[in-house]
C-alpha positions, 0 to 999 in steps of 0.5 A: 865686650866686657860681658864676654870677657873681652877688652875694649878701648877706653871710652871717652863718650858714648851717646844714643840718638836722644829719645830714639830708643825711649819708646817705639812711637818716638823711634817711629816718629824720628824715622818718618818725620825728618824735621823732628829728627833734625831737632833731635840730631842737633840736641844729641850732637850739641852734647859732644865733649869739647876737643879741649877736654879730649886727648890729642889722639882718639877715634870718633865713629858711628856704631849703627853703620859702616864707614862714618869714622874719623881717626885723630892722632895728635890733633890731626885727622889721619884716617877718615871713612865717610858714611854711605848715605842714601843717594850719595854713592850713586852721585859719585858716578857723575852722570846727570841722572845720578846727580839728579837723584842725589840732589832729590834725596838731599832736598828730602833728607834731614840734611837740608833741614840743618842748614839755612839754605839748600846751597849750604847743604850741598856744600856740606854734603861734599865735605864728607870726603875731604877731612884728611889732614884737617886739624880737628875742632869742635865744629868739625866734630859737630858737623860730622855728628850731624851727617852720621846721625842724619838717617839710618844705614842705607845699603840694601846689601847690609839691610840688618844695619838699618834696624840699629839704633843710631849712636856715636862713640869716641874712644881711645886710639891704641898706639905706641910712639911709632905706629897704630895698632894693627887689625886681626880680623877673625872669620868665625863660622858657628863658633870656629875660627878658621881664618885670620886676616892681619891688616898692618900699616892700615893708614899708609901706602904700605898697607898689607893684608896677610891671611892665616889659616888653621891647618892640621899637621901630620903630628895631629896638632893644629897650627897656623899657616901663613897664606900667599893669597890675599885680597885682590889689589893688596899684598901679604906681609913679607916680614916675620909671620905672627906667632902661633901664641898671638893667633891662638889668643886671638882665636879664643877671643874671637870664638867667645865673641862669635858664639851663637852666630852662624858667621861673623867677622870679629875684628880685634886690635893688636896693640903694639903699645908698651906702658912702663909701670911707675917705679916701685919703691922697696921699703928699707928694713931700717931707717938708715937704709935708703929705698931703692927702685924695683925694675919697672914692668911693661903693662899691658904687654906688647901684643895686647888684644882689644875688641874692635867691632863685629860684622856679618858683612865683611867688606859689605860682601864686595871683597874681591879675592885672589885665587880660590880664597873665596872658595876656601872661606865658603867651604869653611862656612859649609863645613861648620854647618852654615849655608842653610 
């Protein structure tokens, strides 16, 4: 993010799967030899920092895939998006054939090599969906790490992710005393941001998805307009709309991040945090005059923006939209030279 002048949350830990990117032959070996990969996964995950050395709130995620992340606040897991592992998605259907296919995948995967018995591997594979509300500890992070690094990304609809080097990131959670940062998701087409999706109250039952579009006013000025359409199954915010100032700042950052790409969704975190700077003492002009405090200032200001992530596959291409919102996004892509 810094290379394009974008600010990212503070990083506490970042690690590429050991040896994976050192040489093409090693990368190939780890793609094809599951036992070799299991050893390297264990080596990498054993390097994770202890929970005692981390702040009470942090985000833990795999950067080579979608899902595979944990959000920890005050030591408790309040957000969890599981990995999509080969065969695991089909197993959720519950029919005998899918379960058989998933079991076969598990036996052949690196997962089975990480446990003394296959029964323990099966038990582990089903814990990925049961971490909400858990107290985070070293073993939980290690287990999550081994799951996330166990294989390449598997969804065929997002095939380019399968070429990414597996890696892990632990970073600061952007929050204040009352809520987590909200998401601003920019839909950028050939360097032009035409729509911004504001996701508020992300980890609550009151989650809202509000879309804004940039429209030309009669005065000839481009302004942001809140839309009534959103994702199917969601509702837009009924509170005050975001200001043009915030949306314009987001647009500038997103277009910088999406430069050179035909289409990308660029996700920013909109901070609600307000830090009070330490008091500054005014030096007195004479030794008989006591020093006095200057007013404290807020930094970073409320509304600070951080780069979250980028993807060419919004929602894995599976979003369902209200009305003609899907058509409006498609037209914006074509109008900016896409769809070739």
